[in-house]
Each structure stands twice: as C-alpha cells, then as structure tokens.
N, C-alpha and C positions, 0 to 999 in steps of 0.2 A: 910616711904614707898617710894621706888624709882619709878619713872615713866620712863619707857623705851620707846623709839620710836619703831615703827613697824620695821624699818630697823635694830635696835639693837636686836630685838627679832627674826629676820629672817623671819618675816611675810611680805608678799607682797600682794598688792591689784591689781586686774585685772578687767577691765570693759568689759563686754560682748560686742562683736562687732556684732550688729544686722545684718549687711550686709553679714557677713560670719558665721552666726549661723543659725541653723534650729531646730525647735521642730516639729517632725513628729509623726504621729499616724497611726494605722492600726486596722480595726475592720471587723468582718465577715459580709457579706451581703447575705441574703437569705440562710443562713446555709452552703453555699458551695463556696462562692467567698469572696474576700477581697476587701475592699475599703481603700485607703490610702489618707492621706492629710497632711497638715502642717499648722502651725501658722507662719505667715510671719513677725510678729513684736514681738521681744523679747528683753528685756533690763535687766540689772542687774549687780551684782558684785560678784566676787569670791575672797575671802581672803584666801591665802594659807599659812599654817604654814610651818616651816622648815621640811625637810624630816624626821627628828627624832622626830617631834612633829606634825604630820599630823592631829591629833585630834583637834588641835587648829584652823583648817580651817573652813570656813563657806561660804555659798552660799545664795544669795537672787536674785530672778528673777521675772519679771512681763511680762506677755504675754497679748497682746491685743486680746480679744476674736473675735472682728470683723475681724481680719486678717486671719481667717480660710480660707483655700484654698484647695479644693479637685479637682480642674480643671474642675468643673461642676457647672455653675452659679446657676441653680435651686436648686441643693442639698446644695450649700453653703448658699443660702438664707434661706432654711429650717433649716440648722444647726444654723444660727444666730437667728432664731425665738424663741418664748417662748416654743416651743416643745422641744428644746435642750438647747443651751447656753443662750438664752434670753439676748443678748448682750446689750439691752437697760437698763435692770435692773442690769446686772452683766458684766460690760465692761472688766474686767480683770480676769486673772487666775494668782495666785501668788504661789511661792514656797519659803520657808524659811527653811534652814537646822537646825536641832537640834543636829546632831552629824555627825562626819566624822571619819572613821577608815579604816584600811587595813584588808582584809580578808586573809586567809591562803595562797592564791595564789598571794598576793600583789596588788590585785585590790582594788579600793576605794569603800566603802559602805557609801553612803550619805543618812542618815535618815533625814526626815523633814516633814513639813506640807504643803500639797497642798490644796489651796483654789480654788474651781471652782464652779460656779453656786451658790455662797453663802454658800457652805458647805466646811468645813475644815476637812481633814482626814490625818492621818500619812501614808507616803509612804516610800519606800526604793528604791534608785537608785543604780544600779551597774554601776560603772564608771571606765574609763581608761583614764589616761593622754596620749594623742596621739602624743605629741611632743611639742617642743619649738623652737623658732628661732627669728631672727631679720628680719623685713620686709624691703623693699627697702627705706623706709623713716626713718629708725632707730628705729622703735618701737619694743619693745620686745613683742612677742605673745606666747600664750600657747593654746593648743587644748585639748578638752575632748570629749569622746563619752560616752553616758550613756543610760541605758534602764531600764524600769520597766513595770509592767502590773497593770492595775486597773480595777475594776468593775464600770462601769459608773453609775450604779444604786446607788452606795454609795454616789454619788455626786448629787443625785436628777435628773439625766438624765435618765428618765424612759420611754420616748416615745417609742412605738414599734407598730408593726402591725402583727397580726397572719397571717400565710400563709395557704392556702387551704390544701396543702399537709402535714401540720404539721410544727411546729417550728415557728420562728419569722423572721421578715425582717432584723432587726439590732441586731448583737451580743451584749452581755453585757461586754465581756472582751475586753479591749482596750490595745494594745501594744503601748507604748510610747518610742520613740527613740530621742535622742538629739545629735546633732553635734554642739559643742560650741567652738568658737574661742574668746579669750579675749586678750585685750591689757593692758600691765602693766601701771598702773596709775603713773603719774609723782610724 
C-alpha cells in the first residue's frame, strides 16, 4: 500500500483565522423581534479535497462558549449562566464534519455533529466558498460563508418565560451564520 502526502493527493489544510472569522446567531424575542449575537472565539481546521474529490474534505471547529456577545452585558451574563450555555460546565461548542458534498447548484453541503451544552446532534450547513487570495504577508487565504438552523431545545437549551399576551420570550429556532477565513498551513 502506497502512502501519498496530502500535496500529492491535492488535499490542503487551512487553519481558521479567529481574528477574521465570525460565528453569528439570530433568535426571535417576544415573538416579534429578533436578537442577534456572535461567538468571538473560534478555532479549527478545514481540510479541502481537490475540486474533483470535494467529498474528501473535512472540517473541525471549537468555539469558546464564554465568548458569546450580544452587545448587552446583562443578557450575555444570562446566556453564560446555567439557564442557557452553562459555560462553567460546558466551556466549548464543537463541530466535526461527517461528510461534504456539492448540491445540484454547486453549493457545499457539510453534514456533521454539533456538540453544545453537552449534547451532540447532527446538523447540515449550506456553505459557499467566497474566494481565495494571497494576503500582504504572502499567506494563502480562503473564505467561506455558511448557514443552518437549529432548535435550541434539541441541545438542552430550554429556558423560557411565558408572555402575558401568549407565546414565549425566547424563540426556539436559532439561525446560525458563519463567515470563516482560513490560512493555508505550511
């Protein structure tokens, strides 16, 4: 059995640039408004297969739960508490891909396992490669945008409060959006 290097197979490894990447989210509030926020600390790797073998690609990412930021200190503290993310018990959110493929329109479909609040569930990201280029320091970079929706209750994030007029304070569907920039590993 021959062992080929990643370069010989056309595989490339990219390190997520945490300073130029964002994991954002949006959830309804009081049934009629939206609250958005982001996690400010994300790290990981993207291994890209050659264009004709994109299914060989894989992604692994780690998000620091304490880095949640909705631009409102009191809300962020509540989100870090045991009512929501319980960052003392569950300090990270992780994603590990299980498959990558192109859909009929050429977009990437990345299936994988998201672990949040100690619960692992399968999710599917719809992703687009947004471009490639060389930065001023000679590093090769690649960009991706991705989206998915989850039901936060599937991950044990069930805190809520009933509203007098009916409905609940915090929606259950969470829209997740990612803007990822990665630097090719040496």
